[in-house]
PDB file of all heavy atoms in Angstrom:
ATOM      1  N   MET A   1      88.318  95.330 118.385  1.00  0.00           N
ATOM      2  CA  MET A   1      88.767  96.139 117.273  1.00  0.00           C
ATOM      3  C   MET A   1      89.768  95.357 116.467  1.00  0.00           C
ATOM      4  O   MET A   1      89.857  95.533 115.269  1.00  0.00           O
ATOM      5  CB  MET A   1      89.471  97.389 117.789  1.00  0.00           C
ATOM      6  CG  MET A   1      88.491  98.491 118.285  1.00  0.00           C
ATOM      7  SD  MET A   1      87.194  99.011 117.139  1.00  0.00           S
ATOM      8  CE  MET A   1      88.081  99.700 115.762  1.00  0.00           C
ATOM      9  N   ALA A   2      90.503  94.461 117.085  1.00  0.00           N
ATOM     10  CA  ALA A   2      91.501  93.665 116.360  1.00  0.00           C
ATOM     11  C   ALA A   2      90.805  92.779 115.291  1.00  0.00           C
ATOM     12  O   ALA A   2      91.321  92.607 114.216  1.00  0.00           O
ATOM     13  CB  ALA A   2      92.303  92.813 117.332  1.00  0.00           C
ATOM     14  N   HIS A   3      89.651  92.256 115.668  1.00  0.00           N
ATOM     15  CA  HIS A   3      88.892  91.404 114.721  1.00  0.00           C
ATOM     16  C   HIS A   3      88.404  92.253 113.489  1.00  0.00           C
ATOM     17  O   HIS A   3      88.490  91.789 112.375  1.00  0.00           O
ATOM     18  CB  HIS A   3      87.678  90.791 115.404  1.00  0.00           C
ATOM     19  CG  HIS A   3      86.817  89.924 114.513  1.00  0.00           C
ATOM     20  ND1 HIS A   3      87.268  88.808 113.996  1.00  0.00           N
ATOM     21  CD2 HIS A   3      85.550  90.130 114.079  1.00  0.00           C
ATOM     22  CE1 HIS A   3      86.331  88.241 113.232  1.00  0.00           C
ATOM     23  NE2 HIS A   3      85.291  89.045 113.252  1.00  0.00           N
ATOM     24  N   VAL A   4      87.989  93.481 113.745  1.00  0.00           N
ATOM     25  CA  VAL A   4      87.528  94.354 112.634  1.00  0.00           C
ATOM     26  C   VAL A   4      88.672  94.648 111.709  1.00  0.00           C
ATOM     27  O   VAL A   4      88.519  94.542 110.518  1.00  0.00           O
ATOM     28  CB  VAL A   4      86.971  95.662 113.253  1.00  0.00           C
ATOM     29  CG1 VAL A   4      86.668  96.659 112.121  1.00  0.00           C
ATOM     30  CG2 VAL A   4      85.715  95.423 114.061  1.00  0.00           C
ATOM     31  N   VAL A   5      89.834  94.955 112.259  1.00  0.00           N
ATOM     32  CA  VAL A   5      91.026  95.195 111.452  1.00  0.00           C
ATOM     33  C   VAL A   5      91.429  93.963 110.655  1.00  0.00           C
ATOM     34  O   VAL A   5      91.719  94.090 109.460  1.00  0.00           O
ATOM     35  CB  VAL A   5      92.242  95.667 112.333  1.00  0.00           C
ATOM     36  CG1 VAL A   5      93.515  95.729 111.567  1.00  0.00           C
ATOM     37  CG2 VAL A   5      91.907  96.995 113.025  1.00  0.00           C
ATOM     38  N   ASP A   6      91.333  92.800 111.289  1.00  0.00           N
ATOM     39  CA  ASP A   6      91.669  91.541 110.575  1.00  0.00           C
ATOM     40  C   ASP A   6      90.721  91.327 109.390  1.00  0.00           C
ATOM     41  O   ASP A   6      91.144  90.968 108.261  1.00  0.00           O
ATOM     42  CB  ASP A   6      91.629  90.358 111.494  1.00  0.00           C
ATOM     43  CG  ASP A   6      92.767  90.332 112.498  1.00  0.00           C
ATOM     44  OD1 ASP A   6      93.753  90.988 112.258  1.00  0.00           O
ATOM     45  OD2 ASP A   6      92.613  89.652 113.529  1.00  0.00           O
ATOM     46  N   VAL A   7      89.422  91.466 109.630  1.00  0.00           N
ATOM     47  CA  VAL A   7      88.445  91.249 108.574  1.00  0.00           C
ATOM     48  C   VAL A   7      88.555  92.314 107.477  1.00  0.00           C
ATOM     49  O   VAL A   7      88.606  91.932 106.254  1.00  0.00           O
ATOM     50  CB  VAL A   7      87.020  91.253 109.161  1.00  0.00           C
ATOM     51  CG1 VAL A   7      85.973  91.237 108.023  1.00  0.00           C
ATOM     52  CG2 VAL A   7      86.805  90.073 110.068  1.00  0.00           C
ATOM     53  N   LEU A   8      88.644  93.555 107.808  1.00  0.00           N
ATOM     54  CA  LEU A   8      88.721  94.598 106.751  1.00  0.00           C
ATOM     55  C   LEU A   8      90.051  94.638 106.035  1.00  0.00           C
ATOM     56  O   LEU A   8      90.163  95.193 104.983  1.00  0.00           O
ATOM     57  CB  LEU A   8      88.396  95.934 107.375  1.00  0.00           C
ATOM     58  CG  LEU A   8      86.979  96.098 107.896  1.00  0.00           C
ATOM     59  CD1 LEU A   8      86.787  97.483 108.502  1.00  0.00           C
ATOM     60  CD2 LEU A   8      85.926  95.894 106.783  1.00  0.00           C
ATOM     61  N   GLY A   9      91.042  93.981 106.599  1.00  0.00           N
ATOM     62  CA  GLY A   9      92.371  93.903 105.957  1.00  0.00           C
ATOM     63  C   GLY A   9      92.473  92.865 104.926  1.00  0.00           C
ATOM     64  O   GLY A   9      93.461  92.777 104.210  1.00  0.00           O
ATOM     65  N   GLN A  10      91.461  92.015 104.783  1.00  0.00           N
ATOM     66  CA  GLN A  10      91.505  90.931 103.775  1.00  0.00           C
ATOM     67  C   GLN A  10      91.161  91.512 102.392  1.00  0.00           C
ATOM     68  O   GLN A  10      90.355  92.400 102.256  1.00  0.00           O
ATOM     69  CB  GLN A  10      90.497  89.870 104.155  1.00  0.00           C
ATOM     70  CG  GLN A  10      90.807  89.191 105.427  1.00  0.00           C
ATOM     71  CD  GLN A  10      89.750  88.151 105.809  1.00  0.00           C
ATOM     72  OE1 GLN A  10      89.030  87.631 104.923  1.00  0.00           O
ATOM     73  NE2 GLN A  10      89.664  87.847 107.070  1.00  0.00           N
ATOM     74  N   LYS A  11      91.846  90.960 101.354  1.00  0.00           N
ATOM     75  CA  LYS A  11      91.522  91.410  99.994  1.00  0.00           C
ATOM     76  C   LYS A  11      90.109  91.058  99.592  1.00  0.00           C
ATOM     77  O   LYS A  11      89.411  91.818  98.993  1.00  0.00           O
ATOM     78  CB  LYS A  11      92.497  90.707  99.013  1.00  0.00           C
ATOM     79  CG  LYS A  11      93.822  91.460  98.931  1.00  0.00           C
ATOM     80  CD  LYS A  11      94.575  90.882  97.734  1.00  0.00           C
ATOM     81  CE  LYS A  11      95.805  91.746  97.559  1.00  0.00           C
ATOM     82  NZ  LYS A  11      95.992  92.182  96.221  1.00  0.00           N
ATOM     83  N   ILE A  12      89.697  89.826  99.910  1.00  0.00           N
ATOM     84  CA  ILE A  12      88.312  89.369  99.635  1.00  0.00           C
ATOM     85  C   ILE A  12      87.645  89.205 100.985  1.00  0.00           C
ATOM     86  O   ILE A  12      88.021  88.396 101.828  1.00  0.00           O
ATOM     87  CB  ILE A  12      88.303  88.061  98.850  1.00  0.00           C
ATOM     88  CG1 ILE A  12      89.002  88.241  97.556  1.00  0.00           C
ATOM     89  CG2 ILE A  12      86.864  87.564  98.668  1.00  0.00           C
ATOM     90  CD1 ILE A  12      89.182  86.976  96.732  1.00  0.00           C
ATOM     91  N   LEU A  13      86.588  90.048 101.179  1.00  0.00           N
ATOM     92  CA  LEU A  13      85.903  89.989 102.477  1.00  0.00           C
ATOM     93  C   LEU A  13      85.130  88.665 102.632  1.00  0.00           C
ATOM     94  O   LEU A  13      84.527  88.235 101.673  1.00  0.00           O
ATOM     95  CB  LEU A  13      84.977  91.159 102.620  1.00  0.00           C
ATOM     96  CG  LEU A  13      85.633  92.566 102.705  1.00  0.00           C
ATOM     97  CD1 LEU A  13      84.566  93.628 102.770  1.00  0.00           C
ATOM     98  CD2 LEU A  13      86.566  92.637 103.865  1.00  0.00           C
ATOM     99  N   PRO A  14      85.098  88.090 103.805  1.00  0.00           N
ATOM    100  CA  PRO A  14      84.364  86.867 104.013  1.00  0.00           C
ATOM    101  C   PRO A  14      82.841  87.120 103.929  1.00  0.00           C
ATOM    102  O   PRO A  14      82.356  88.221 104.165  1.00  0.00           O
ATOM    103  CB  PRO A  14      84.745  86.405 105.391  1.00  0.00           C
ATOM    104  CG  PRO A  14      85.352  87.589 106.069  1.00  0.00           C
ATOM    105  CD  PRO A  14      85.820  88.521 105.017  1.00  0.00           C
ATOM    106  N   ASP A  15      82.105  86.046 103.661  1.00  0.00           N
ATOM    107  CA  ASP A  15      80.674  86.107 103.636  1.00  0.00           C
ATOM    108  C   ASP A  15      80.129  86.454 105.044  1.00  0.00           C
ATOM    109  O   ASP A  15      80.645  85.916 106.013  1.00  0.00           O
ATOM    110  CB  ASP A  15      80.115  84.753 103.194  1.00  0.00           C
ATOM    111  CG  ASP A  15      78.668  84.777 102.949  1.00  0.00           C
ATOM    112  OD1 ASP A  15      77.914  84.579 103.934  1.00  0.00           O
ATOM    113  OD2 ASP A  15      78.247  84.929 101.818  1.00  0.00           O
ATOM    114  N   PRO A  16      79.128  87.291 105.167  1.00  0.00           N
ATOM    115  CA  PRO A  16      78.593  87.634 106.473  1.00  0.00           C
ATOM    116  C   PRO A  16      78.098  86.442 107.263  1.00  0.00           C
ATOM    117  O   PRO A  16      78.198  86.387 108.469  1.00  0.00           O
ATOM    118  CB  PRO A  16      77.416  88.580 106.145  1.00  0.00           C
ATOM    119  CG  PRO A  16      77.752  89.156 104.829  1.00  0.00           C
ATOM    120  CD  PRO A  16      78.506  88.073 104.087  1.00  0.00           C
ATOM    121  N   ARG A  17      77.597  85.413 106.537  1.00  0.00           N
ATOM    122  CA  ARG A  17      77.173  84.175 107.244  1.00  0.00           C
ATOM    123  C   ARG A  17      78.347  83.476 107.901  1.00  0.00           C
ATOM    124  O   ARG A  17      78.179  82.900 108.985  1.00  0.00           O
ATOM    125  CB  ARG A  17      76.459  83.262 106.301  1.00  0.00           C
ATOM    126  CG  ARG A  17      75.101  83.820 105.838  1.00  0.00           C
ATOM    127  CD  ARG A  17      74.324  82.792 105.063  1.00  0.00           C
ATOM    128  NE  ARG A  17      73.018  83.240 104.730  1.00  0.00           N
ATOM    129  CZ  ARG A  17      71.982  83.133 105.538  1.00  0.00           C
ATOM    130  NH1 ARG A  17      72.080  82.505 106.664  1.00  0.00           N
ATOM    131  NH2 ARG A  17      70.809  83.641 105.176  1.00  0.00           N
ATOM    132  N   VAL A  18      79.483  83.538 107.279  1.00  0.00           N
ATOM    133  CA  VAL A  18      80.680  82.899 107.849  1.00  0.00           C
ATOM    134  C   VAL A  18      81.098  83.674 109.087  1.00  0.00           C
ATOM    135  O   VAL A  18      81.453  83.106 110.112  1.00  0.00           O
ATOM    136  CB  VAL A  18      81.802  82.858 106.830  1.00  0.00           C
ATOM    137  CG1 VAL A  18      83.102  82.401 107.449  1.00  0.00           C
ATOM    138  CG2 VAL A  18      81.456  81.990 105.634  1.00  0.00           C
ATOM    139  N   LEU A  19      81.048  85.006 109.014  1.00  0.00           N
ATOM    140  CA  LEU A  19      81.471  85.844 110.192  1.00  0.00           C
ATOM    141  C   LEU A  19      80.501  85.660 111.337  1.00  0.00           C
ATOM    142  O   LEU A  19      80.875  85.619 112.501  1.00  0.00           O
ATOM    143  CB  LEU A  19      81.535  87.336 109.779  1.00  0.00           C
ATOM    144  CG  LEU A  19      82.608  87.703 108.835  1.00  0.00           C
ATOM    145  CD1 LEU A  19      82.473  89.161 108.427  1.00  0.00           C
ATOM    146  CD2 LEU A  19      83.960  87.493 109.449  1.00  0.00           C
ATOM    147  N   GLY A  20      79.203  85.555 111.015  1.00  0.00           N
ATOM    148  CA  GLY A  20      78.178  85.510 112.098  1.00  0.00           C
ATOM    149  C   GLY A  20      78.041  84.102 112.708  1.00  0.00           C
ATOM    150  O   GLY A  20      77.532  83.962 113.780  1.00  0.00           O
ATOM    151  N   ALA A  21      78.480  83.100 112.012  1.00  0.00           N
ATOM    152  CA  ALA A  21      78.327  81.727 112.451  1.00  0.00           C
ATOM    153  C   ALA A  21      78.962  81.497 113.843  1.00  0.00           C
ATOM    154  O   ALA A  21      78.448  80.774 114.675  1.00  0.00           O
ATOM    155  CB  ALA A  21      78.859  80.763 111.429  1.00  0.00           C
ATOM    156  N   GLU A  22      80.129  82.130 114.022  1.00  0.00           N
ATOM    157  CA  GLU A  22      80.867  81.957 115.292  1.00  0.00           C
ATOM    158  C   GLU A  22      80.045  82.456 116.457  1.00  0.00           C
ATOM    159  O   GLU A  22      80.133  81.986 117.582  1.00  0.00           O
ATOM    160  CB  GLU A  22      82.191  82.751 115.199  1.00  0.00           C
ATOM    161  CG  GLU A  22      83.016  82.686 116.433  1.00  0.00           C
ATOM    162  CD  GLU A  22      84.299  83.489 116.309  1.00  0.00           C
ATOM    163  OE1 GLU A  22      84.668  83.867 115.191  1.00  0.00           O
ATOM    164  OE2 GLU A  22      84.906  83.765 117.354  1.00  0.00           O
ATOM    165  N   PHE A  23      79.178  83.459 116.245  1.00  0.00           N
ATOM    166  CA  PHE A  23      78.416  84.072 117.287  1.00  0.00           C
ATOM    167  C   PHE A  23      76.952  83.667 117.286  1.00  0.00           C
ATOM    168  O   PHE A  23      76.094  84.261 117.893  1.00  0.00           O
ATOM    169  CB  PHE A  23      78.511  85.603 117.196  1.00  0.00           C
ATOM    170  CG  PHE A  23      79.891  86.060 117.244  1.00  0.00           C
ATOM    171  CD1 PHE A  23      80.555  86.490 116.068  1.00  0.00           C
ATOM    172  CD2 PHE A  23      80.676  86.069 118.399  1.00  0.00           C
ATOM    173  CE1 PHE A  23      81.842  86.918 116.079  1.00  0.00           C
ATOM    174  CE2 PHE A  23      81.962  86.541 118.428  1.00  0.00           C
ATOM    175  CZ  PHE A  23      82.547  86.914 117.243  1.00  0.00           C
ATOM    176  N   SER A  24      76.606  82.634 116.465  1.00  0.00           N
ATOM    177  CA  SER A  24      75.244  82.185 116.243  1.00  0.00           C
ATOM    178  C   SER A  24      74.338  83.330 115.804  1.00  0.00           C
ATOM    179  O   SER A  24      73.184  83.487 116.250  1.00  0.00           O
ATOM    180  CB  SER A  24      74.685  81.539 117.551  1.00  0.00           C
ATOM    181  OG  SER A  24      75.485  80.431 117.845  1.00  0.00           O
ATOM    182  N   ALA A  25      74.848  84.207 114.999  1.00  0.00           N
ATOM    183  CA  ALA A  25      74.115  85.405 114.525  1.00  0.00           C
ATOM    184  C   ALA A  25      73.606  85.245 113.078  1.00  0.00           C
ATOM    185  O   ALA A  25      73.347  86.218 112.440  1.00  0.00           O
ATOM    186  CB  ALA A  25      74.970  86.628 114.653  1.00  0.00           C
ATOM    187  N   VAL A  26      73.475  84.009 112.611  1.00  0.00           N
ATOM    188  CA  VAL A  26      73.080  83.784 111.272  1.00  0.00           C
ATOM    189  C   VAL A  26      71.592  83.506 111.192  1.00  0.00           C
ATOM    190  O   VAL A  26      71.089  82.657 111.904  1.00  0.00           O
ATOM    191  CB  VAL A  26      73.894  82.572 110.664  1.00  0.00           C
ATOM    192  CG1 VAL A  26      73.415  82.283 109.241  1.00  0.00           C
ATOM    193  CG2 VAL A  26      75.384  82.844 110.724  1.00  0.00           C
ATOM    194  N   ASN A  27      70.896  84.258 110.363  1.00  0.00           N
ATOM    195  CA  ASN A  27      69.521  84.007 110.135  1.00  0.00           C
ATOM    196  C   ASN A  27      69.184  84.407 108.672  1.00  0.00           C
ATOM    197  O   ASN A  27      70.031  84.839 107.923  1.00  0.00           O
ATOM    198  CB  ASN A  27      68.615  84.718 111.146  1.00  0.00           C
ATOM    199  CG  ASN A  27      68.865  86.192 111.186  1.00  0.00           C
ATOM    200  OD1 ASN A  27      69.458  86.761 110.317  1.00  0.00           O
ATOM    201  ND2 ASN A  27      68.481  86.830 112.272  1.00  0.00           N
ATOM    202  N   SER A  28      67.909  84.304 108.322  1.00  0.00           N
ATOM    203  CA  SER A  28      67.559  84.478 106.929  1.00  0.00           C
ATOM    204  C   SER A  28      67.577  85.895 106.398  1.00  0.00           C
ATOM    205  O   SER A  28      67.796  86.123 105.244  1.00  0.00           O
ATOM    206  CB  SER A  28      66.155  83.812 106.702  1.00  0.00           C
ATOM    207  OG  SER A  28      65.200  84.500 107.511  1.00  0.00           O
ATOM    208  N   HIS A  29      67.304  86.911 107.240  1.00  0.00           N
ATOM    209  CA  HIS A  29      67.206  88.230 106.733  1.00  0.00           C
ATOM    210  C   HIS A  29      67.572  89.248 107.784  1.00  0.00           C
ATOM    211  O   HIS A  29      67.285  89.057 108.970  1.00  0.00           O
ATOM    212  CB  HIS A  29      65.718  88.504 106.245  1.00  0.00           C
ATOM    213  CG  HIS A  29      65.645  89.686 105.374  1.00  0.00           C
ATOM    214  ND1 HIS A  29      65.410  90.945 105.850  1.00  0.00           N
ATOM    215  CD2 HIS A  29      65.722  89.850 104.030  1.00  0.00           C
ATOM    216  CE1 HIS A  29      65.403  91.809 104.850  1.00  0.00           C
ATOM    217  NE2 HIS A  29      65.552  91.156 103.750  1.00  0.00           N
ATOM    218  N   TRP A  30      68.163  90.332 107.377  1.00  0.00           N
ATOM    219  CA  TRP A  30      68.707  91.330 108.351  1.00  0.00           C
ATOM    220  C   TRP A  30      67.577  91.992 109.161  1.00  0.00           C
ATOM    221  O   TRP A  30      67.760  92.380 110.270  1.00  0.00           O
ATOM    222  CB  TRP A  30      69.517  92.374 107.641  1.00  0.00           C
ATOM    223  CG  TRP A  30      68.776  93.255 106.674  1.00  0.00           C
ATOM    224  CD1 TRP A  30      68.584  93.022 105.358  1.00  0.00           C
ATOM    225  CD2 TRP A  30      68.127  94.512 106.944  1.00  0.00           C
ATOM    226  NE1 TRP A  30      67.833  94.036 104.789  1.00  0.00           N
ATOM    227  CE2 TRP A  30      67.536  94.955 105.715  1.00  0.00           C
ATOM    228  CE3 TRP A  30      67.989  95.274 108.127  1.00  0.00           C
ATOM    229  CZ2 TRP A  30      66.822  96.150 105.648  1.00  0.00           C
ATOM    230  CZ3 TRP A  30      67.247  96.459 107.992  1.00  0.00           C
ATOM    231  CH2 TRP A  30      66.735  96.866 106.803  1.00  0.00           C
ATOM    232  N   LEU A  31      66.358  92.063 108.630  1.00  0.00           N
ATOM    233  CA  LEU A  31      65.235  92.619 109.342  1.00  0.00           C
ATOM    234  C   LEU A  31      64.858  91.792 110.592  1.00  0.00           C
ATOM    235  O   LEU A  31      64.388  92.325 111.576  1.00  0.00           O
ATOM    236  CB  LEU A  31      64.041  92.777 108.451  1.00  0.00           C
ATOM    237  CG  LEU A  31      64.025  93.977 107.490  1.00  0.00           C
ATOM    238  CD1 LEU A  31      62.849  93.919 106.546  1.00  0.00           C
ATOM    239  CD2 LEU A  31      64.064  95.261 108.233  1.00  0.00           C
ATOM    240  N   SER A  32      65.076  90.522 110.536  1.00  0.00           N
ATOM    241  CA  SER A  32      64.766  89.680 111.651  1.00  0.00           C
ATOM    242  C   SER A  32      65.670  89.864 112.822  1.00  0.00           C
ATOM    243  O   SER A  32      65.366  89.455 113.937  1.00  0.00           O
ATOM    244  CB  SER A  32      64.752  88.218 111.250  1.00  0.00           C
ATOM    245  OG  SER A  32      66.027  87.791 110.860  1.00  0.00           O
ATOM    246  N   ARG A  33      66.794  90.585 112.637  1.00  0.00           N
ATOM    247  CA  ARG A  33      67.707  90.871 113.719  1.00  0.00           C
ATOM    248  C   ARG A  33      67.401  92.219 114.418  1.00  0.00           C
ATOM    249  O   ARG A  33      67.944  92.556 115.442  1.00  0.00           O
ATOM    250  CB  ARG A  33      69.128  90.912 113.234  1.00  0.00           C
ATOM    251  CG  ARG A  33      69.642  89.553 112.765  1.00  0.00           C
ATOM    252  CD  ARG A  33      71.112  89.571 112.488  1.00  0.00           C
ATOM    253  NE  ARG A  33      71.490  90.439 111.426  1.00  0.00           N
ATOM    254  CZ  ARG A  33      71.609  90.109 110.163  1.00  0.00           C
ATOM    255  NH1 ARG A  33      71.308  88.903 109.799  1.00  0.00           N
ATOM    256  NH2 ARG A  33      71.943  90.992 109.236  1.00  0.00           N
ATOM    257  N   MET A  34      66.456  92.966 113.840  1.00  0.00           N
ATOM    258  CA  MET A  34      66.093  94.259 114.420  1.00  0.00           C
ATOM    259  C   MET A  34      65.225  94.065 115.655  1.00  0.00           C
ATOM    260  O   MET A  34      64.513  93.058 115.772  1.00  0.00           O
ATOM    261  CB  MET A  34      65.342  95.127 113.377  1.00  0.00           C
ATOM    262  CG  MET A  34      66.225  95.634 112.277  1.00  0.00           C
ATOM    263  SD  MET A  34      65.307  96.683 111.138  1.00  0.00           S
ATOM    264  CE  MET A  34      65.058  98.069 112.157  1.00  0.00           C
ATOM    265  N   ASP A  35      65.283  95.009 116.523  1.00  0.00           N
ATOM    266  CA  ASP A  35      64.418  94.984 117.742  1.00  0.00           C
ATOM    267  C   ASP A  35      62.937  95.004 117.295  1.00  0.00           C
ATOM    268  O   ASP A  35      62.574  95.705 116.365  1.00  0.00           O
ATOM    269  CB  ASP A  35      64.732  96.193 118.552  1.00  0.00           C
ATOM    270  CG  ASP A  35      64.068  96.115 119.948  1.00  0.00           C
ATOM    271  OD1 ASP A  35      62.852  96.372 120.013  1.00  0.00           O
ATOM    272  OD2 ASP A  35      64.730  95.741 120.928  1.00  0.00           O
ATOM    273  N   LYS A  36      62.138  94.243 117.981  1.00  0.00           N
ATOM    274  CA  LYS A  36      60.710  94.130 117.599  1.00  0.00           C
ATOM    275  C   LYS A  36      60.010  95.469 117.646  1.00  0.00           C
ATOM    276  O   LYS A  36      59.023  95.691 116.921  1.00  0.00           O
ATOM    277  CB  LYS A  36      60.024  93.128 118.499  1.00  0.00           C
ATOM    278  CG  LYS A  36      60.594  91.717 118.381  1.00  0.00           C
ATOM    279  CD  LYS A  36      60.488  91.175 117.029  1.00  0.00           C
ATOM    280  CE  LYS A  36      61.078  89.771 116.985  1.00  0.00           C
ATOM    281  NZ  LYS A  36      61.530  89.404 115.648  1.00  0.00           N
ATOM    282  N   ALA A  37      60.444  96.376 118.479  1.00  0.00           N
ATOM    283  CA  ALA A  37      59.798  97.733 118.596  1.00  0.00           C
ATOM    284  C   ALA A  37      59.936  98.510 117.289  1.00  0.00           C
ATOM    285  O   ALA A  37      59.069  99.295 116.933  1.00  0.00           O
ATOM    286  CB  ALA A  37      60.415  98.472 119.724  1.00  0.00           C
ATOM    287  N   TRP A  38      60.997  98.242 116.526  1.00  0.00           N
ATOM    288  CA  TRP A  38      61.199  98.930 115.256  1.00  0.00           C
ATOM    289  C   TRP A  38      60.338  98.365 114.133  1.00  0.00           C
ATOM    290  O   TRP A  38      60.169  98.988 113.103  1.00  0.00           O
ATOM    291  CB  TRP A  38      62.675  98.856 114.846  1.00  0.00           C
ATOM    292  CG  TRP A  38      63.551  99.682 115.717  1.00  0.00           C
ATOM    293  CD1 TRP A  38      64.167  99.296 116.843  1.00  0.00           C
ATOM    294  CD2 TRP A  38      63.932 101.064 115.521  1.00  0.00           C
ATOM    295  NE1 TRP A  38      64.933 100.327 117.367  1.00  0.00           N
ATOM    296  CE2 TRP A  38      64.762 101.423 116.568  1.00  0.00           C
ATOM    297  CE3 TRP A  38      63.548 102.009 114.537  1.00  0.00           C
ATOM    298  CZ2 TRP A  38      65.320 102.708 116.615  1.00  0.00           C
ATOM    299  CZ3 TRP A  38      64.098 103.286 114.652  1.00  0.00           C
ATOM    300  CH2 TRP A  38      64.944 103.649 115.706  1.00  0.00           C
ATOM    301  N   LEU A  39      59.843  97.146 114.303  1.00  0.00           N
ATOM    302  CA  LEU A  39      59.200  96.448 113.250  1.00  0.00           C
ATOM    303  C   LEU A  39      57.685  96.591 113.239  1.00  0.00           C
ATOM    304  O   LEU A  39      57.024  96.124 112.325  1.00  0.00           O
ATOM    305  CB  LEU A  39      59.508  94.942 113.329  1.00  0.00           C
ATOM    306  CG  LEU A  39      61.030  94.611 113.133  1.00  0.00           C
ATOM    307  CD1 LEU A  39      61.231  93.104 113.354  1.00  0.00           C
ATOM    308  CD2 LEU A  39      61.482  95.023 111.806  1.00  0.00           C
ATOM    309  N   SER A  40      57.110  97.336 114.224  1.00  0.00           N
ATOM    310  CA  SER A  40      55.664  97.431 114.309  1.00  0.00           C
ATOM    311  C   SER A  40      55.057  98.347 113.209  1.00  0.00           C
ATOM    312  O   SER A  40      55.658  99.077 112.562  1.00  0.00           O
ATOM    313  CB  SER A  40      55.282  97.932 115.645  1.00  0.00           C
ATOM    314  OG  SER A  40      55.836  99.202 115.900  1.00  0.00           O
TER     315      SER A  40
END
């Protein structure tokens, strides 16, 4: 929760790619992160 407060407390929100890079969660499109069962 502390991380959420830090991010949302910024005047200019960081790019999602910057936020996700730390967790290797960066890819080309948000649909590719969905569970495969939802994409059929």
